[in-house]
N, CA, C and O atoms as a GROMACS GRO file, in nm:
protein
  400
    1MET      N    1   1.017   0.395  -1.337
    1MET     CA    2   0.997   0.318  -1.117
    1MET      C    3   1.092   0.335  -1.045
    1MET      O    4   1.208   0.293  -1.054
    2ARG      N    5   1.035   0.413  -0.954
    2ARG     CA    6   1.140   0.444  -0.832
    2ARG      C    7   1.152   0.293  -0.761
    2ARG      O    8   1.170   0.265  -0.643
    3SER      N    9   1.138   0.215  -0.866
    3SER     CA   10   1.220   0.089  -0.753
    3SER      C   11   1.244  -0.051  -0.839
    3SER      O   12   1.163  -0.140  -0.866
    4ALA      N   13   1.346  -0.042  -0.864
    4ALA     CA   14   1.425  -0.123  -0.960
    4ALA      C   15   1.356  -0.288  -0.942
    4ALA      O   16   1.360  -0.367  -1.036
    5VAL      N   17   1.299  -0.321  -0.816
    5VAL     CA   18   1.232  -0.429  -0.811
    5VAL      C   19   1.148  -0.460  -0.880
    5VAL      O   20   1.137  -0.515  -0.989
    6PHE      N   21   1.055  -0.396  -0.767
    6PHE     CA   22   0.923  -0.396  -0.886
    6PHE      C   23   0.901  -0.355  -1.085
    6PHE      O   24   0.834  -0.412  -1.171
    7ASP      N   25   0.961  -0.273  -1.090
    7ASP     CA   26   1.039  -0.291  -1.287
    7ASP      C   27   1.022  -0.401  -1.297
    7ASP      O   28   0.921  -0.449  -1.349
    8THR      N   29   1.137  -0.482  -1.240
    8THR     CA   30   1.142  -0.572  -1.314
    8THR      C   31   1.051  -0.620  -1.265
    8THR      O   32   0.975  -0.525  -1.284
    9GLN      N   33   0.970  -0.716  -1.199
    9GLN     CA   34   0.858  -0.798  -1.195
    9GLN      C   35   0.739  -0.749  -1.284
    9GLN      O   36   0.678  -0.826  -1.358
   10PHE      N   37   0.694  -0.546  -1.268
   10PHE     CA   38   0.630  -0.590  -1.366
   10PHE      C   39   0.663  -0.548  -1.514
   10PHE      O   40   0.561  -0.562  -1.581
   11TYR      N   41   0.765  -0.504  -1.586
   11TYR     CA   42   0.728  -0.439  -1.727
   11TYR      C   43   0.873  -0.557  -1.731
   11TYR      O   44   0.911  -0.566  -1.848
   12GLY      N   45   0.980  -0.667  -1.611
   12GLY     CA   46   0.980  -0.736  -1.708
   12GLY      C   47   0.947  -0.837  -1.769
   12GLY      O   48   0.992  -0.875  -1.877
   13ARG      N   49   0.834  -0.908  -1.680
   13ARG     CA   50   0.734  -0.981  -1.757
   13ARG      C   51   0.628  -0.974  -1.930
   13ARG      O   52   0.584  -1.054  -2.012
   14MET      N   53   0.629  -0.835  -1.910
   14MET     CA   54   0.620  -0.743  -2.043
   14MET      C   55   0.682  -0.776  -2.152
   14MET      O   56   0.643  -0.809  -2.263
   15ALA      N   57   0.851  -0.753  -2.075
   15ALA     CA   58   0.903  -0.769  -2.198
   15ALA      C   59   0.918  -0.826  -2.293
   15ALA      O   60   0.949  -0.794  -2.408
   16ILE      N   61   0.881  -0.980  -2.210
   16ILE     CA   62   0.918  -1.113  -2.276
   16ILE      C   63   0.809  -1.185  -2.344
   16ILE      O   64   0.804  -1.277  -2.425
   17GLY      N   65   0.708  -1.095  -2.272
   17GLY     CA   66   0.555  -1.117  -2.329
   17GLY      C   67   0.426  -1.233  -2.268
   17GLY      O   68   0.323  -1.287  -2.307
   18ASP      N   69   0.483  -1.227  -2.189
   18ASP     CA   70   0.412  -1.313  -2.026
   18ASP      C   71   0.261  -1.269  -1.997
   18ASP      O   72   0.220  -1.159  -1.959
   19ASN      N   73   0.205  -1.361  -2.018
   19ASN     CA   74   0.060  -1.270  -2.011
   19ASN      C   75   0.015  -1.285  -1.885
   19ASN      O   76  -0.066  -1.199  -1.849
   20GLU      N   77   0.057  -1.407  -1.773
   20GLU     CA   78  -0.036  -1.379  -1.703
   20GLU      C   79  -0.053  -1.313  -1.587
   20GLU      O   80  -0.052  -1.194  -1.620
   21SER      N   81  -0.072  -1.322  -1.447
   21SER     CA   82  -0.133  -1.202  -1.391
   21SER      C   83  -0.054  -1.131  -1.319
   21SER      O   84  -0.038  -1.159  -1.200
   22GLN      N   85  -0.003  -1.047  -1.366
   22GLN     CA   86   0.095  -0.893  -1.282
   22GLN      C   87   0.088  -0.890  -1.057
   22GLN      O   88   0.145  -0.819  -0.974
   23ASP      N   89   0.005  -0.984  -1.046
   23ASP     CA   90  -0.002  -0.962  -0.896
   23ASP      C   91   0.093  -0.988  -0.852
   23ASP      O   92   0.159  -1.075  -0.909
   24ILE      N   93   0.138  -0.933  -0.748
   24ILE     CA   94   0.245  -0.906  -0.643
   24ILE      C   95   0.224  -0.940  -0.480
   24ILE      O   96   0.242  -0.837  -0.416
   25THR      N   97   0.196  -1.036  -0.408
   25THR     CA   98   0.222  -1.062  -0.255
   25THR      C   99   0.350  -0.966  -0.208
   25THR      O  100   0.473  -0.975  -0.216
   26ILE      N  101   0.252  -0.868  -0.154
   26ILE     CA  102   0.383  -0.769  -0.040
   26ILE      C  103   0.333  -0.853   0.122
   26ILE      O  104   0.220  -0.842   0.168
   27ASP      N  105   0.422  -0.918   0.174
   27ASP     CA  106   0.379  -1.033   0.341
   27ASP      C  107   0.464  -1.003   0.397
   27ASP      O  108   0.491  -1.054   0.506
   28ASP      N  109   0.550  -0.888   0.326
   28ASP     CA  110   0.657  -0.890   0.470
   28ASP      C  111   0.663  -0.752   0.516
   28ASP      O  112   0.767  -0.722   0.574
   29LEU      N  113   0.529  -0.613   0.494
   29LEU     CA  114   0.574  -0.491   0.490
   29LEU      C  115   0.461  -0.516   0.581
   29LEU      O  116   0.382  -0.607   0.559
   30GLN      N  117   0.445  -0.386   0.746
   30GLN     CA  118   0.330  -0.358   0.780
   30GLN      C  119   0.230  -0.253   0.718
   30GLN      O  120   0.255  -0.136   0.688
   31PRO      N  121   0.115  -0.319   0.707
   31PRO     CA  122   0.018  -0.190   0.578
   31PRO      C  123   0.057  -0.049   0.620
   31PRO      O  124   0.046   0.046   0.543
   32ALA      N  125   0.113  -0.035   0.768
   32ALA     CA  126   0.085   0.117   0.753
   32ALA      C  127   0.273   0.151   0.667
   32ALA      O  128   0.302   0.242   0.588
   33VAL      N  129   0.328   0.085   0.700
   33VAL     CA  130   0.484   0.075   0.607
   33VAL      C  131   0.468   0.154   0.469
   33VAL      O  132   0.518   0.246   0.404
   34PHE      N  133   0.330   0.023   0.464
   34PHE     CA  134   0.326  -0.077   0.263
   34PHE      C  135   0.283   0.062   0.256
   34PHE      O  136   0.363   0.133   0.196
   35LYS      N  137   0.167   0.126   0.305
   35LYS     CA  138   0.119   0.297   0.260
   35LYS      C  139   0.244   0.355   0.242
   35LYS      O  140   0.297   0.379   0.133
   36ALA      N  141   0.289   0.377   0.350
   36ALA     CA  142   0.370   0.489   0.332
   36ALA      C  143   0.517   0.435   0.230
   36ALA      O  144   0.620   0.501   0.245
   37PHE      N  145   0.518   0.359   0.166
   37PHE     CA  146   0.638   0.341   0.061
   37PHE      C  147   0.584   0.360  -0.024
   37PHE      O  148   0.629   0.432  -0.113
   38LEU      N  149   0.404   0.271  -0.036
   38LEU     CA  150   0.372   0.318  -0.177
   38LEU      C  151   0.310   0.465  -0.214
   38LEU      O  152   0.260   0.485  -0.324
   39HIS      N  153   0.321   0.611  -0.068
   39HIS     CA  154   0.401   0.722  -0.170
   39HIS      C  155   0.492   0.752  -0.158
   39HIS      O  156   0.508   0.862  -0.211
   40PHE      N  157   0.564   0.720  -0.119
   40PHE     CA  158   0.683   0.744  -0.157
   40PHE      C  159   0.686   0.696  -0.299
   40PHE      O  160   0.755   0.779  -0.358
   41VAL      N  161   0.648   0.605  -0.382
   41VAL     CA  162   0.647   0.551  -0.509
   41VAL      C  163   0.593   0.618  -0.524
   41VAL      O  164   0.671   0.697  -0.578
   42TYR      N  165   0.472   0.682  -0.518
   42TYR     CA  166   0.382   0.795  -0.608
   42TYR      C  167   0.478   0.952  -0.623
   42TYR      O  168   0.546   1.001  -0.714
   43THR      N  169   0.450   0.986  -0.520
   43THR     CA  170   0.473   1.105  -0.514
   43THR      C  171   0.649   1.188  -0.477
   43THR      O  172   0.676   1.303  -0.442
   44ASP      N  173   0.776   1.021  -0.515
   44ASP     CA  174   0.893   1.057  -0.398
   44ASP      C  175   0.906   1.148  -0.295
   44ASP      O  176   1.006   1.203  -0.251
   45SER      N  177   0.816   1.153  -0.269
   45SER     CA  178   0.835   1.232  -0.073
   45SER      C  179   0.802   1.121  -0.007
   45SER      O  180   0.713   1.049  -0.051
   46LEU      N  181   0.865   1.092   0.104
   46LEU     CA  182   0.769   1.054   0.243
   46LEU      C  183   0.678   1.070   0.295
   46LEU      O  184   0.720   0.970   0.352
   47PRO      N  185   0.564   1.101   0.351
   47PRO     CA  186   0.476   1.109   0.354
   47PRO      C  187   0.444   1.230   0.490
   47PRO      O  188   0.544   1.295   0.523
   48SER      N  189   0.332   1.256   0.554
   48SER     CA  190   0.392   1.376   0.630
   48SER      C  191   0.353   1.301   0.792
   48SER      O  192   0.233   1.277   0.807
   49MET      N  193   0.440   1.268   0.901
   49MET     CA  194   0.451   1.170   0.992
   49MET      C  195   0.479   1.299   1.134
   49MET      O  196   0.554   1.289   1.231
   50VAL      N  197   0.394   1.402   1.100
   50VAL     CA  198   0.369   1.477   1.214
   50VAL      C  199   0.303   1.406   1.318
   50VAL      O  200   0.319   1.461   1.427
   51ASP      N  201   0.217   1.275   1.322
   51ASP     CA  202   0.106   1.287   1.433
   51ASP      C  203   0.120   1.103   1.512
   51ASP      O  204   0.050   1.025   1.577
   52LEU      N  205   0.309   1.113   1.430
   52LEU     CA  206   0.381   0.993   1.524
   52LEU      C  207   0.492   1.085   1.630
   52LEU      O  208   0.578   1.171   1.609
   53ASP      N  209   0.441   1.019   1.745
   53ASP     CA  210   0.544   1.091   1.832
   53ASP      C  211   0.709   1.031   1.770
   53ASP      O  212   0.722   0.979   1.659
   54ASP      N  213   0.801   1.048   1.849
   54ASP     CA  214   0.955   1.098   1.773
   54ASP      C  215   1.013   0.988   1.786
   54ASP      O  216   1.115   0.963   1.723
   55ASP      N  217   0.929   0.859   1.912
   55ASP     CA  218   0.953   0.721   1.903
   55ASP      C  219   0.922   0.638   1.750
   55ASP      O  220   0.991   0.585   1.662
   56GLU      N  221   0.756   0.665   1.780
   56GLU     CA  222   0.718   0.591   1.652
   56GLU      C  223   0.777   0.621   1.555
   56GLU      O  224   0.852   0.525   1.536
   57LYS      N  225   0.796   0.707   1.463
   57LYS     CA  226   0.817   0.782   1.370
   57LYS      C  227   1.016   0.698   1.340
   57LYS      O  228   1.074   0.656   1.240
   58ARG      N  229   1.047   0.711   1.464
   58ARG     CA  230   1.235   0.644   1.384
   58ARG      C  231   1.204   0.515   1.355
   58ARG      O  232   1.275   0.457   1.273
   59GLU      N  233   1.086   0.439   1.422
   59GLU     CA  234   1.047   0.320   1.408
   59GLU      C  235   1.022   0.344   1.252
   59GLU      O  236   1.112   0.323   1.171
   60MET      N  237   0.907   0.384   1.215
   60MET     CA  238   0.831   0.426   1.040
   60MET      C  239   0.974   0.379   0.974
   60MET      O  240   1.012   0.275   0.921
   61VAL      N  241   1.040   0.515   1.006
   61VAL     CA  242   1.165   0.504   0.924
   61VAL      C  243   1.290   0.414   0.906
   61VAL      O  244   1.372   0.418   0.814
   62LYS      N  245   1.288   0.319   1.034
   62LYS     CA  246   1.345   0.213   0.969
   62LYS      C  247   1.286   0.179   0.950
   62LYS      O  248   1.267   0.237   0.843
   63HIS      N  249   1.184   0.091   0.959
   63HIS     CA  250   1.114  -0.028   0.915
   63HIS      C  251   1.098   0.052   0.756
   63HIS      O  252   1.121  -0.027   0.664
   64LEU      N  253   1.072   0.153   0.724
   64LEU     CA  254   1.031   0.232   0.519
   64LEU      C  255   1.252   0.177   0.484
   64LEU      O  256   1.267   0.100   0.389
   65PHE      N  257   1.357   0.213   0.544
   65PHE     CA  258   1.429   0.172   0.536
   65PHE      C  259   1.481   0.032   0.479
   65PHE      O  260   1.562  -0.003   0.394
   66VAL      N  261   1.397  -0.028   0.564
   66VAL     CA  262   1.449  -0.178   0.531
   66VAL      C  263   1.408  -0.222   0.382
   66VAL      O  264   1.486  -0.266   0.297
   67ALA      N  265   1.250  -0.197   0.366
   67ALA     CA  266   1.178  -0.140   0.255
   67ALA      C  267   1.272  -0.137   0.167
   67ALA      O  268   1.316  -0.240   0.116
   68ALA      N  269   1.317  -0.010   0.138
   68ALA     CA  270   1.383   0.090   0.026
   68ALA      C  271   1.514  -0.024   0.000
   68ALA      O  272   1.559  -0.062  -0.108
   69ASP      N  273   1.552  -0.059   0.130
   69ASP     CA  274   1.649  -0.164   0.018
   69ASP      C  275   1.601  -0.284  -0.066
   69ASP      O  276   1.600  -0.334  -0.178
   70LYS      N  277   1.561  -0.299   0.071
   70LYS     CA  278   1.524  -0.474  -0.031
   70LYS      C  279   1.437  -0.449  -0.186
   70LYS      O  280   1.458  -0.520  -0.284
   71TYR      N  281   1.348  -0.349  -0.185
   71TYR     CA  282   1.275  -0.308  -0.328
   71TYR      C  283   1.345  -0.214  -0.415
   71TYR      O  284   1.289  -0.174  -0.517
   72ALA      N  285   1.454  -0.178  -0.387
   72ALA     CA  286   1.557  -0.097  -0.457
   72ALA      C  287   1.482   0.019  -0.496
   72ALA      O  288   1.452   0.031  -0.615
   73THR      N  289   1.433   0.142  -0.378
   73THR     CA  290   1.435   0.290  -0.403
   73THR      C  291   1.546   0.314  -0.331
   73THR      O  292   1.557   0.310  -0.209
   74LYS      N  293   1.645   0.343  -0.427
   74LYS     CA  294   1.815   0.460  -0.401
   74LYS      C  295   1.793   0.566  -0.306
   74LYS      O  296   1.858   0.595  -0.205
   75ARG      N  297   1.652   0.637  -0.376
   75ARG     CA  298   1.638   0.784  -0.280
   75ARG      C  299   1.522   0.760  -0.201
   75ARG      O  300   1.438   0.850  -0.207
   76MET      N  301   1.504   0.699  -0.156
   76MET     CA  302   1.437   0.705   0.003
   76MET      C  303   1.529   0.624   0.096
   76MET      O  304   1.536   0.660   0.213
   77LYS      N  305   1.587   0.537   0.062
   77LYS     CA  306   1.722   0.462   0.112
   77LYS      C  307   1.775   0.612   0.188
   77LYS      O  308   1.771   0.649   0.306
   78VAL      N  309   1.818   0.666   0.081
   78VAL     CA  310   1.902   0.773   0.150
   78VAL      C  311   1.813   0.896   0.218
   78VAL      O  312   1.882   0.967   0.290
   79ILE      N  313   1.657   0.938   0.206
   79ILE     CA  314   1.638   1.044   0.332
   79ILE      C  315   1.625   0.901   0.374
   79ILE      O  316   1.713   0.879   0.291
   80CYS      N  317   1.594   0.759   0.434
   80CYS     CA  318   1.594   0.719   0.526
   80CYS      C  319   1.672   0.732   0.629
   80CYS      O  320   1.622   0.753   0.740
   81GLU      N  321   1.839   0.722   0.609
   81GLU     CA  322   1.923   0.722   0.647
   81GLU      C  323   1.984   0.823   0.702
   81GLU      O  324   2.060   0.797   0.795
   82GLY      N  325   1.960   1.008   0.647
   82GLY     CA  326   1.987   1.109   0.636
   82GLY      C  327   1.902   1.117   0.759
   82GLY      O  328   1.967   1.167   0.851
   83ILE      N  329   1.757   1.079   0.801
   83ILE     CA  330   1.692   1.112   0.873
   83ILE      C  331   1.717   1.065   1.010
   83ILE      O  332   1.723   1.133   1.112
   84LEU      N  333   1.734   0.888   0.991
   84LEU     CA  334   1.815   0.804   1.098
   84LEU      C  335   1.974   0.851   1.198
   84LEU      O  336   2.006   0.840   1.316
   85TRP      N  337   2.039   0.907   1.073
   85TRP     CA  338   2.174   0.945   1.138
   85TRP      C  339   2.092   1.077   1.226
   85TRP      O  340   2.112   1.088   1.347
   86LYS      N  341   2.000   1.172   1.153
   86LYS     CA  342   2.000   1.259   1.272
   86LYS      C  343   1.975   1.233   1.449
   86LYS      O  344   2.031   1.272   1.552
   87SER      N  345   1.890   1.170   1.424
   87SER     CA  346   1.845   1.049   1.583
   87SER      C  347   1.907   0.962   1.628
   87SER      O  348   1.855   0.884   1.708
   88LEU      N  349   2.054   0.948   1.581
   88LEU     CA  350   2.145   0.873   1.606
   88LEU      C  351   2.229   0.925   1.734
   88LEU      O  352   2.316   1.012   1.722
   89ASP      N  353   2.191   0.856   1.874
   89ASP     CA  354   2.257   0.859   1.979
   89ASP      C  355   2.335   0.765   2.088
   89ASP      O  356   2.433   0.724   2.026
   90ALA      N  357   2.336   0.735   2.162
   90ALA     CA  358   2.359   0.687   2.238
   90ALA      C  359   2.307   0.493   2.279
   90ALA      O  360   2.354   0.379   2.286
   91GLU      N  361   2.157   0.587   2.300
   91GLU     CA  362   2.103   0.416   2.295
   91GLU      C  363   2.006   0.391   2.173
   91GLU      O  364   1.922   0.302   2.187
   92THR      N  365   2.011   0.483   2.019
   92THR     CA  366   1.960   0.381   1.931
   92THR      C  367   2.076   0.379   1.812
   92THR      O  368   2.051   0.350   1.696
   93ALA      N  369   2.211   0.415   1.864
   93ALA     CA  370   2.359   0.378   1.765
   93ALA      C  371   2.336   0.202   1.755
   93ALA      O  372   2.320   0.157   1.642
   94ALA      N  373   2.336   0.133   1.840
   94ALA     CA  374   2.362  -0.030   1.724
   94ALA      C  375   2.233  -0.066   1.670
   94ALA      O  376   2.240  -0.160   1.591
   95THR      N  377   2.118  -0.021   1.688
   95THR     CA  378   2.031  -0.052   1.602
   95THR      C  379   2.016  -0.003   1.469
   95THR      O  380   1.979  -0.044   1.359
   96ILE      N  381   2.068   0.120   1.531
   96ILE     CA  382   2.071   0.143   1.348
   96ILE      C  383   2.184   0.177   1.260
   96ILE      O  384   2.186   0.235   1.151
   97LEU      N  385   2.276   0.126   1.336
   97LEU     CA  386   2.412   0.050   1.302
   97LEU      C  387   2.421  -0.052   1.262
   97LEU      O  388   2.533  -0.099   1.242
   98ALA      N  389   2.310  -0.123   1.236
   98ALA     CA  390   2.280  -0.272   1.187
   98ALA      C  391   2.139  -0.258   1.104
   98ALA      O  392   2.057  -0.337   1.055
   99LEU      N  393   2.145  -0.201   1.108
   99LEU     CA  394   2.059  -0.136   0.997
   99LEU      C  395   2.110  -0.046   0.838
   99LEU      O  396   2.045   0.004   0.746
  100THR      N  397   2.231  -0.058   0.862
  100THR     CA  398   2.294   0.039   0.736
  100THR      C  399   2.424  -0.150   0.721
  100THR      O  400   2.512  -0.159   0.635
   0.00000   0.00000   0.00000
């Protein structure tokens, strides 16, 4: 699994023989961000964001960066960091630095 958090949540229970439901509720991500997150989990790449303007893309990457940190997807976090650092300017510096 690309997410250490999900790996523990799904397979940690199985390892100890817990037969309870394997449902996990994710209520802290917007649907579009969660869809992009799942795309990464299954494909090891960020989804195409050509339909987003620069500000929307930056916002999506910020949300993905936070999700990557929370759900321990190290590679996605590194990819998002790279994208955010490339878009760093005087207007976005404080926000981007606050995320890292």
